[in-house]
Backbone as CSV, one residue per row, in Angstrom:
resi,resn,N_x,N_y,N_z,CA_x,CA_y,CA_z,C_x,C_y,C_z
1,MET,-28.911,-101.907,-149.879,-28.666,-101.567,-148.074,-29.923,-101.846,-147.292
2,ASN,-29.914,-102.739,-146.434,-30.978,-103.199,-145.621,-31.075,-102.056,-144.750
3,GLN,-32.610,-102.128,-144.052,-32.788,-101.072,-143.139,-31.989,-100.876,-141.742
4,SER,-31.453,-102.176,-141.377,-30.487,-102.261,-140.166,-29.125,-101.537,-140.551
5,THR,-28.717,-102.175,-141.730,-27.246,-101.599,-142.029,-27.844,-100.195,-142.373
6,PHE,-28.686,-99.482,-142.939,-28.609,-98.129,-142.739,-28.572,-97.236,-141.337
7,LYS,-29.747,-98.059,-140.191,-29.514,-97.381,-139.073,-27.993,-97.503,-138.606
8,LEU,-27.269,-98.340,-138.683,-25.909,-98.341,-138.214,-25.089,-97.400,-138.987
9,HIS,-25.077,-97.111,-140.180,-24.497,-96.146,-140.779,-24.966,-94.753,-140.478
10,ASP,-26.205,-94.582,-140.290,-26.964,-93.218,-139.881,-26.523,-93.218,-138.789
11,PHE,-26.217,-93.822,-137.875,-26.146,-93.205,-136.368,-24.308,-93.188,-136.370
12,PHE,-23.664,-93.798,-136.845,-22.250,-93.424,-137.229,-21.964,-91.965,-137.886
13,PHE,-22.761,-91.703,-138.751,-22.899,-90.596,-139.664,-23.362,-89.359,-138.538
14,LYS,-24.495,-89.653,-137.625,-24.925,-88.730,-136.723,-23.531,-88.651,-135.575
15,ALA,-23.181,-89.522,-135.097,-22.141,-89.211,-134.103,-21.112,-88.344,-134.699
16,CYS,-20.515,-88.676,-135.588,-19.457,-87.627,-136.125,-19.986,-86.319,-136.449
17,CYS,-21.243,-85.756,-136.755,-22.088,-84.791,-136.645,-22.271,-84.121,-135.669
18,PHE,-22.273,-84.995,-134.340,-22.510,-84.456,-133.273,-20.955,-83.702,-132.931
19,GLU,-20.304,-84.922,-132.661,-18.947,-84.232,-132.188,-18.227,-83.104,-133.128
20,ALA,-18.577,-83.145,-134.217,-18.357,-82.013,-135.017,-18.905,-80.302,-134.574
21,SER,-20.260,-80.627,-134.369,-21.063,-79.839,-134.410,-20.510,-79.045,-132.803
22,LEU,-20.089,-79.793,-131.784,-19.297,-79.020,-130.574,-18.368,-78.006,-130.933
23,ILE,-17.516,-78.126,-132.234,-16.921,-77.126,-132.565,-17.721,-75.993,-132.673
24,LEU,-18.752,-75.586,-133.075,-19.743,-74.490,-133.673,-20.191,-74.232,-132.365
25,VAL,-20.463,-75.250,-131.047,-21.100,-74.792,-129.891,-19.443,-73.840,-129.347
26,ALA,-18.354,-74.216,-129.312,-17.211,-73.685,-128.749,-17.201,-72.429,-129.233
27,ILE,-17.180,-71.981,-130.562,-17.087,-70.958,-131.378,-18.591,-69.972,-130.693
28,VAL,-19.641,-70.360,-130.528,-20.454,-69.685,-129.961,-20.498,-69.213,-128.633
29,LEU,-20.241,-70.245,-127.779,-19.855,-69.604,-126.447,-18.652,-68.835,-126.211
30,GLY,-17.589,-69.276,-127.002,-16.498,-68.570,-126.919,-16.641,-67.000,-127.389
31,TRP,-17.499,-66.947,-128.322,-17.890,-65.362,-128.974,-18.480,-64.689,-127.816
32,MET,-19.535,-65.434,-127.208,-20.562,-64.780,-126.243,-19.344,-64.399,-124.835
33,ALA,-18.457,-65.461,-124.788,-17.716,-65.091,-123.627,-16.499,-64.233,-124.012
34,GLY,-15.898,-63.727,-125.015,-15.055,-63.077,-125.522,-13.676,-64.058,-125.477
35,ILE,-13.977,-65.094,-125.768,-12.719,-65.860,-125.543,-12.261,-66.791,-127.095
36,ASP,-11.066,-66.869,-127.350,-11.002,-67.594,-128.964,-10.719,-69.130,-128.668
37,PRO,-11.738,-69.908,-128.848,-11.419,-71.387,-128.602,-10.247,-72.090,-129.090
38,PHE,-9.638,-71.404,-130.078,-8.550,-71.630,-130.585,-7.091,-71.233,-130.522
39,ALA,-7.234,-69.996,-129.378,-6.331,-69.182,-129.197,-4.846,-70.170,-128.425
40,LYS,-5.128,-71.037,-127.580,-4.249,-71.973,-127.074,-3.965,-73.362,-127.961
41,LEU,-4.235,-73.597,-128.871,-4.160,-74.483,-129.903,-2.853,-73.903,-130.910
42,PHE,-1.801,-74.842,-130.640,-0.899,-74.527,-131.697,0.168,-75.413,-131.614
43,PHE,0.657,-76.167,-132.767,1.838,-76.932,-132.932,2.972,-76.803,-132.322
44,SER,3.195,-77.772,-131.345,4.421,-77.641,-130.503,5.127,-79.316,-130.365
45,GLU,6.435,-79.359,-130.971,6.718,-81.071,-130.705,6.606,-81.366,-129.545
46,ALA,7.051,-80.566,-128.588,6.831,-80.842,-126.999,5.343,-81.015,-126.556
47,ALA,4.376,-80.377,-127.079,2.994,-80.881,-126.707,2.665,-82.093,-127.118
48,LEU,3.160,-82.039,-128.359,2.838,-83.568,-129.221,3.172,-84.733,-128.595
49,SER,4.567,-84.452,-128.182,5.250,-85.626,-127.420,4.564,-85.883,-126.040
50,HIS,4.096,-85.045,-125.291,3.481,-84.691,-123.944,2.136,-85.357,-124.269
51,GLY,1.570,-85.320,-125.674,0.181,-86.024,-125.570,0.294,-87.382,-125.591
52,LEU,1.328,-87.554,-126.559,1.698,-89.378,-126.889,2.019,-89.978,-125.612
53,VAL,2.912,-89.325,-124.699,3.372,-90.031,-123.585,2.359,-89.995,-122.565
54,GLY,1.564,-89.150,-122.415,0.178,-88.567,-121.581,-0.761,-90.117,-121.949
55,THR,-0.640,-90.335,-123.182,-1.936,-91.311,-123.507,-1.649,-92.870,-122.886
56,VAL,-0.667,-93.060,-122.381,-0.116,-94.238,-122.037,-0.615,-94.665,-120.594
57,PRO,-0.865,-93.654,-119.576,-1.482,-93.845,-118.640,-3.176,-94.199,-118.569
58,MET,-3.534,-93.517,-119.704,-5.043,-93.746,-119.781,-5.191,-94.985,-120.530
59,VAL,-4.276,-95.383,-121.300,-4.756,-96.821,-121.871,-4.387,-97.902,-120.460
60,VAL,-3.412,-97.703,-119.732,-3.254,-98.700,-118.316,-4.446,-98.494,-117.879
61,LEU,-4.910,-97.536,-117.576,-6.408,-97.181,-116.770,-7.406,-98.120,-117.396
62,PHE,-7.476,-97.899,-118.864,-8.841,-98.741,-119.522,-8.457,-100.149,-119.209
63,TYR,-6.983,-100.568,-119.473,-6.831,-102.197,-119.577,-7.175,-102.598,-118.152
64,LEU,-6.695,-101.951,-117.047,-7.294,-102.028,-115.705,-8.805,-102.384,-115.300
65,MET,-9.386,-101.435,-115.905,-10.922,-101.315,-115.930,-11.488,-102.628,-116.655
66,GLU,-11.148,-103.031,-117.770,-11.538,-104.042,-118.407,-11.099,-105.260,-117.354
67,GLN,-10.167,-105.402,-116.928,-9.775,-106.466,-115.871,-10.508,-106.536,-114.502
68,TRP,-10.944,-105.500,-114.219,-12.150,-105.301,-112.735,-12.817,-105.969,-112.745
69,GLU,-13.513,-106.931,-112.200,-14.596,-107.546,-112.013,-15.887,-107.009,-111.291
70,GLY,-15.815,-106.088,-110.667,-16.806,-105.068,-109.936,-18.152,-105.075,-110.786
71,THR,-18.789,-105.045,-110.280,-20.564,-105.119,-111.071,-20.681,-103.865,-111.315
72,SER,-20.254,-102.660,-111.149,-20.476,-101.294,-111.865,-19.443,-101.319,-112.919
73,PHE,-18.348,-101.719,-113.092,-17.529,-102.048,-114.406,-17.910,-102.876,-115.300
74,GLN,-18.749,-103.967,-114.788,-19.513,-104.937,-115.675,-20.487,-104.036,-116.766
75,LYS,-21.229,-103.149,-115.724,-22.431,-102.891,-116.369,-21.888,-101.587,-117.411
76,ILE,-21.002,-101.264,-116.859,-20.235,-100.077,-118.356,-19.836,-100.896,-119.245
77,ARG,-19.079,-101.912,-119.354,-18.831,-102.833,-120.271,-19.986,-103.353,-121.145
78,ARG,-20.832,-103.664,-120.687,-21.934,-104.452,-121.258,-22.721,-103.235,-121.815
79,LEU,-22.879,-102.115,-121.136,-23.657,-101.152,-121.982,-22.831,-100.407,-123.140
80,LEU,-21.586,-100.414,-122.998,-21.153,-100.126,-124.267,-20.803,-101.000,-125.196
81,LEU,-20.693,-102.377,-125.023,-20.829,-103.283,-125.817,-21.936,-103.212,-126.754
82,GLU,-23.231,-103.364,-125.697,-24.546,-103.347,-126.453,-24.964,-102.154,-127.214
83,THR,-24.356,-101.088,-127.076,-24.865,-99.731,-127.887,-23.752,-99.312,-128.762
84,LEU,-22.722,-99.785,-128.589,-21.623,-99.176,-129.584,-21.056,-100.415,-130.482
85,GLY,-20.971,-101.405,-129.595,-20.377,-102.489,-130.383,-20.956,-102.889,-131.708
86,PRO,-22.085,-103.041,-131.948,-23.016,-103.197,-133.158,-22.638,-102.370,-134.118
87,VAL,-22.417,-100.834,-133.647,-21.814,-99.919,-135.172,-20.666,-99.951,-135.150
88,LEU,-19.477,-99.921,-134.235,-18.117,-99.878,-134.531,-17.765,-100.804,-135.069
89,HIS,-18.198,-102.199,-135.000,-17.488,-103.223,-135.302,-17.496,-103.234,-136.901
90,ARG,-18.358,-102.781,-137.608,-18.704,-102.907,-138.963,-17.596,-101.577,-139.759
91,ARG,-17.012,-100.778,-139.150,-16.137,-99.701,-139.478,-14.890,-100.078,-139.416
92,HIS,-14.355,-99.650,-140.658,-13.022,-99.750,-140.771,-12.199,-98.948,-139.862
93,TRP,-10.793,-99.170,-139.553,-10.451,-98.517,-138.592,-10.051,-97.122,-138.697
94,THR,-10.049,-96.740,-139.788,-9.813,-95.041,-140.482,-10.982,-94.337,-140.071
95,ASP,-11.926,-95.246,-140.297,-13.265,-94.590,-139.647,-13.495,-94.134,-137.918
96,LEU,-12.962,-95.272,-137.408,-12.706,-95.096,-135.922,-11.786,-94.066,-135.411
97,LEU,-10.738,-93.851,-135.989,-9.891,-92.727,-135.945,-10.037,-91.467,-136.057
98,MET,-11.193,-91.357,-137.395,-11.748,-90.329,-137.606,-12.782,-89.780,-136.438
99,LEU,-13.311,-90.678,-136.064,-14.553,-90.499,-135.088,-13.817,-90.023,-133.596
100,ALA,-12.820,-90.860,-133.237,-11.739,-90.367,-132.245,-11.133,-89.087,-132.178
101,GLY,-10.664,-88.939,-133.382,-10.076,-87.710,-133.538,-10.917,-86.401,-133.757
102,LEU,-12.329,-86.633,-134.121,-13.238,-85.656,-133.974,-13.670,-85.480,-132.412
103,ALA,-14.090,-86.502,-131.781,-14.185,-86.546,-130.366,-13.058,-85.563,-129.677
104,GLY,-11.872,-86.016,-129.771,-10.997,-85.372,-129.141,-10.627,-83.819,-129.488
105,LEU,-10.784,-83.338,-130.614,-10.619,-82.081,-131.055,-11.953,-81.334,-130.419
106,SER,-12.938,-81.686,-130.823,-14.327,-80.985,-130.570,-14.486,-80.879,-128.839
107,GLU,-14.473,-81.724,-128.328,-14.604,-81.844,-126.895,-13.436,-81.323,-125.968
108,GLU,-12.605,-81.007,-126.685,-11.305,-80.506,-125.885,-11.532,-78.902,-126.244
109,ILE,-11.766,-78.837,-127.425,-11.871,-77.290,-127.763,-12.950,-76.552,-126.963
110,LEU,-13.948,-77.502,-127.074,-14.971,-77.162,-125.861,-15.169,-76.866,-124.655
111,PHE,-14.595,-78.092,-124.088,-14.278,-78.028,-122.602,-13.216,-77.393,-121.940
112,ARG,-11.754,-77.428,-122.730,-10.888,-76.805,-122.389,-10.267,-75.561,-122.932
113,GLY,-10.847,-75.342,-124.266,-10.494,-74.142,-125.113,-11.691,-73.194,-124.735
114,VAL,-12.876,-73.569,-124.067,-13.754,-72.074,-123.981,-14.300,-72.229,-122.398
115,ILE,-14.687,-73.203,-122.186,-15.616,-73.509,-120.632,-14.555,-73.579,-119.527
116,GLN,-13.542,-74.054,-119.530,-12.723,-73.686,-118.406,-12.045,-72.687,-118.299
117,PRO,-11.525,-71.800,-119.677,-10.825,-70.750,-119.164,-11.978,-69.354,-119.005
118,TRP,-12.924,-69.610,-119.192,-14.341,-69.117,-119.117,-14.512,-69.181,-117.463
119,LEU,-14.462,-69.958,-117.010,-14.927,-70.511,-115.650,-13.573,-69.911,-114.685
120,GLU,-12.636,-70.249,-115.501,-11.389,-69.627,-114.250,-11.614,-68.168,-114.061
121,THR,-11.708,-67.177,-115.450,-11.920,-66.065,-115.186,-13.283,-65.575,-114.255
122,VAL,-14.182,-66.144,-114.475,-15.110,-65.692,-113.535,-14.923,-66.257,-111.765
123,TRP,-14.556,-67.486,-111.817,-14.500,-68.202,-110.374,-13.036,-68.413,-109.987
124,GLY,-12.154,-68.187,-110.737,-10.567,-68.781,-110.248,-10.481,-69.814,-110.994
125,ILE,-8.948,-70.078,-110.973,-8.649,-71.472,-111.416,-8.875,-72.625,-111.137
126,ARG,-9.078,-72.708,-109.594,-9.151,-74.094,-108.813,-10.820,-74.366,-108.943
127,ILE,-11.629,-73.639,-109.040,-13.093,-73.780,-109.107,-13.560,-73.790,-110.665
128,GLY,-12.648,-73.082,-111.567,-12.877,-73.211,-113.099,-12.587,-74.556,-113.419
129,PHE,-11.369,-75.389,-112.689,-10.992,-76.461,-112.910,-11.753,-77.406,-112.573
130,LEU,-12.573,-77.458,-111.430,-13.174,-78.182,-110.658,-14.745,-78.160,-111.454
131,VAL,-15.294,-77.145,-111.718,-16.753,-76.924,-112.277,-16.519,-77.830,-114.015
132,CYS,-15.754,-76.961,-114.728,-15.292,-77.576,-116.120,-15.189,-78.934,-116.070
133,ASN,-14.640,-79.649,-115.098,-14.568,-81.312,-115.111,-15.574,-82.008,-114.732
134,LEU,-16.474,-81.242,-113.696,-17.705,-81.816,-113.648,-18.819,-81.740,-114.541
135,LEU,-18.490,-80.779,-115.415,-19.442,-80.605,-116.415,-19.184,-81.748,-117.461
136,PHE,-17.696,-81.949,-117.552,-17.175,-83.018,-118.447,-17.729,-84.542,-118.341
137,GLY,-17.724,-84.522,-116.859,-18.229,-85.816,-116.074,-19.704,-86.115,-116.626
138,VAL,-20.283,-84.988,-116.513,-21.942,-84.643,-116.507,-22.171,-85.212,-118.269
139,ALA,-21.474,-84.572,-118.893,-21.817,-84.761,-120.260,-21.449,-86.285,-120.484
140,HIS,-20.947,-86.758,-119.966,-20.630,-88.507,-120.236,-21.112,-89.418,-119.290
141,ALA,-22.154,-88.924,-118.599,-23.006,-89.695,-117.652,-23.941,-90.819,-118.175
142,ILE,-23.198,-91.948,-118.410,-24.084,-93.004,-118.663,-24.335,-94.002,-117.449
143,THR,-23.463,-93.820,-116.529,-23.537,-94.611,-115.277,-23.120,-93.620,-114.242
144,PRO,-23.442,-93.713,-113.145,-22.647,-93.044,-111.943,-21.201,-93.274,-111.986
145,LEU,-20.727,-94.474,-111.821,-19.240,-94.650,-111.924,-18.621,-94.308,-113.069
146,TYR,-19.414,-94.017,-114.293,-18.625,-93.630,-115.709,-18.873,-92.009,-115.294
147,THR,-19.758,-91.592,-114.823,-19.553,-90.189,-114.603,-18.257,-89.594,-113.763
148,VAL,-17.735,-90.553,-112.756,-16.550,-90.191,-112.026,-15.560,-90.487,-112.388
149,LEU,-15.598,-91.510,-113.259,-14.447,-91.735,-114.180,-14.017,-90.534,-115.235
150,ALA,-15.007,-90.332,-115.671,-15.081,-89.141,-116.732,-14.755,-87.779,-115.923
151,PHE,-15.135,-87.413,-114.977,-14.642,-86.299,-114.176,-13.278,-86.226,-113.802
152,MET,-12.759,-87.415,-113.657,-11.392,-87.603,-113.301,-10.513,-87.700,-114.518
153,ILE,-10.761,-88.334,-115.565,-10.433,-88.277,-116.913,-10.163,-86.818,-117.450
154,GLY,-11.446,-86.098,-117.189,-11.576,-84.732,-117.465,-10.206,-84.015,-116.642
155,GLY,-10.118,-84.184,-115.455,-9.009,-83.484,-114.833,-7.646,-83.604,-115.189
156,TYR,-7.524,-84.957,-115.655,-6.270,-85.358,-115.989,-5.904,-84.564,-117.320
157,LEU,-7.092,-84.411,-118.061,-6.718,-83.621,-119.661,-6.584,-82.134,-119.290
158,SER,-7.181,-81.800,-118.292,-7.084,-80.287,-117.945,-5.556,-80.096,-117.409
159,LEU,-5.062,-80.932,-116.577,-3.645,-80.593,-116.091,-2.826,-80.985,-117.267
160,SER,-2.992,-81.969,-118.286,-2.050,-81.765,-119.367,-2.095,-80.925,-120.030
161,MET,-3.012,-80.064,-120.149,-2.982,-78.830,-121.023,-2.021,-77.800,-120.675
162,ASP,-1.593,-78.087,-119.341,-0.656,-76.644,-118.856,0.801,-77.718,-118.524
163,TYR,1.022,-78.752,-118.825,2.110,-79.449,-118.602,3.156,-78.762,-119.568
164,GLY,4.454,-78.868,-118.846,5.655,-77.863,-119.442,5.398,-76.241,-119.261
165,GLY,4.293,-75.823,-118.764,4.697,-74.273,-118.580,3.834,-73.725,-119.303
166,GLU,3.587,-73.915,-120.481,3.061,-73.097,-121.690,1.445,-73.805,-121.852
167,ARG,0.407,-73.233,-121.595,-0.656,-74.153,-122.002,-1.113,-73.857,-123.631
168,ASN,-1.193,-75.283,-123.980,-1.413,-75.788,-124.990,-2.794,-76.812,-125.369
169,LEU,-3.720,-76.850,-126.090,-4.773,-77.628,-126.106,-4.357,-79.152,-126.907
170,LEU,-2.984,-78.809,-127.627,-2.928,-79.956,-128.499,-2.587,-81.057,-127.599
171,THR,-1.895,-81.143,-126.263,-1.772,-81.993,-125.726,-2.964,-82.788,-125.217
172,PRO,-3.896,-82.203,-124.626,-5.220,-82.982,-124.365,-5.706,-83.795,-125.551
173,ILE,-5.835,-82.842,-126.735,-6.456,-83.550,-127.946,-5.754,-84.644,-128.532
174,VAL,-4.529,-84.819,-128.308,-3.845,-85.673,-128.654,-4.280,-86.931,-127.695
175,ILE,-3.964,-86.913,-126.286,-4.420,-87.639,-125.619,-5.829,-88.146,-125.793
176,HIS,-6.823,-87.515,-125.670,-8.421,-87.464,-125.904,-8.586,-88.503,-126.972
177,ALA,-7.993,-88.124,-128.356,-8.169,-88.841,-129.310,-7.607,-90.079,-129.554
178,LEU,-6.185,-90.283,-128.936,-5.592,-91.844,-129.060,-6.247,-92.584,-127.965
179,TYR,-6.717,-91.823,-126.758,-7.346,-92.890,-125.756,-9.080,-93.402,-126.365
180,ASP,-9.275,-92.732,-127.140,-10.949,-92.803,-127.721,-10.385,-94.125,-128.583
181,PHE,-9.464,-93.684,-129.614,-9.415,-94.846,-130.747,-8.893,-96.152,-130.006
182,TRP,-8.069,-96.155,-129.126,-7.816,-97.160,-128.255,-8.986,-98.047,-127.572
183,ALA,-9.634,-97.317,-127.252,-11.168,-97.649,-126.475,-11.940,-98.050,-127.536
184,PHE,-11.934,-97.680,-128.869,-12.866,-98.297,-130.030,-12.237,-99.492,-130.589
185,LEU,-10.947,-99.396,-130.596,-10.617,-100.535,-131.285,-10.895,-101.870,-129.995
186,SER,-10.618,-101.408,-129.014,-10.534,-102.523,-127.920,-12.186,-103.235,-128.047
187,LEU,-13.345,-102.251,-127.699,-14.610,-102.387,-128.136,-14.806,-103.418,-128.921
188,VAL,-14.337,-102.929,-130.391,-14.539,-104.118,-131.707,-13.988,-105.335,-131.329
189,ARG,-12.896,-105.269,-130.935,-12.122,-106.710,-130.496,-13.131,-107.610,-129.681
190,THR,-13.365,-106.477,-128.425,-14.099,-107.673,-127.715,-15.876,-107.708,-128.098
191,TYR,-16.370,-106.893,-128.746,-17.573,-107.565,-129.632,-17.729,-108.626,-130.476
192,LYS,-16.540,-108.411,-131.407,-16.423,-109.553,-132.241,-15.947,-110.749,-131.620
193,ALA,-15.606,-110.979,-130.297,-15.036,-111.995,-129.863,-16.286,-112.517,-129.076
194,THR,-16.884,-111.643,-128.495,-18.229,-112.413,-127.965,-19.314,-112.854,-128.909
195,ARG,-19.127,-112.340,-130.256,-20.141,-112.632,-131.515,-19.588,-114.155,-131.909
196,ASP,-18.293,-114.293,-132.004,-17.846,-115.420,-132.339,-17.736,-116.742,-131.507
197,GLY,-17.428,-116.277,-130.368,-17.308,-117.196,-129.172,-18.855,-117.489,-129.091
């Protein structure tokens, strides 16, 4: 295994470890706040189907952003292709699914399983919702536009958690994981096309 291949493998492993470590962060924060991060995570056919259907608008948004010719959108695409393209295009689709699943699970448990209910308890539902998703946007701040988009997506994920009347983290976890998986596959396809073309 040459040095560059090792670095790419190492990056993927570190990304998986980082995402998984967010669950530990959620557990510690939950312990500090007296919140069980997994209290609102349970299997429900309704929550699962809401998650599957709720992924469709996210995929449509992703497709529209890919088509948009604005400079800010081009900057995001170029940045993602340059940073993630070389790493992800070497991975099997099952690796991409695992990374997307880890990201969906860990980030939703942290942000909507601990941070949002904690902030809702302290500041009320509206401010808790807003601040949680501002933090979600900042955590994904690779460009100013990407930060705004992440804030909006975070809001969508927060709303999906309460869809159907009973709060369930399964819905935003499914949406987040499937959206990330779709984005990874699309990024790999585009990266391979630019290399071959």
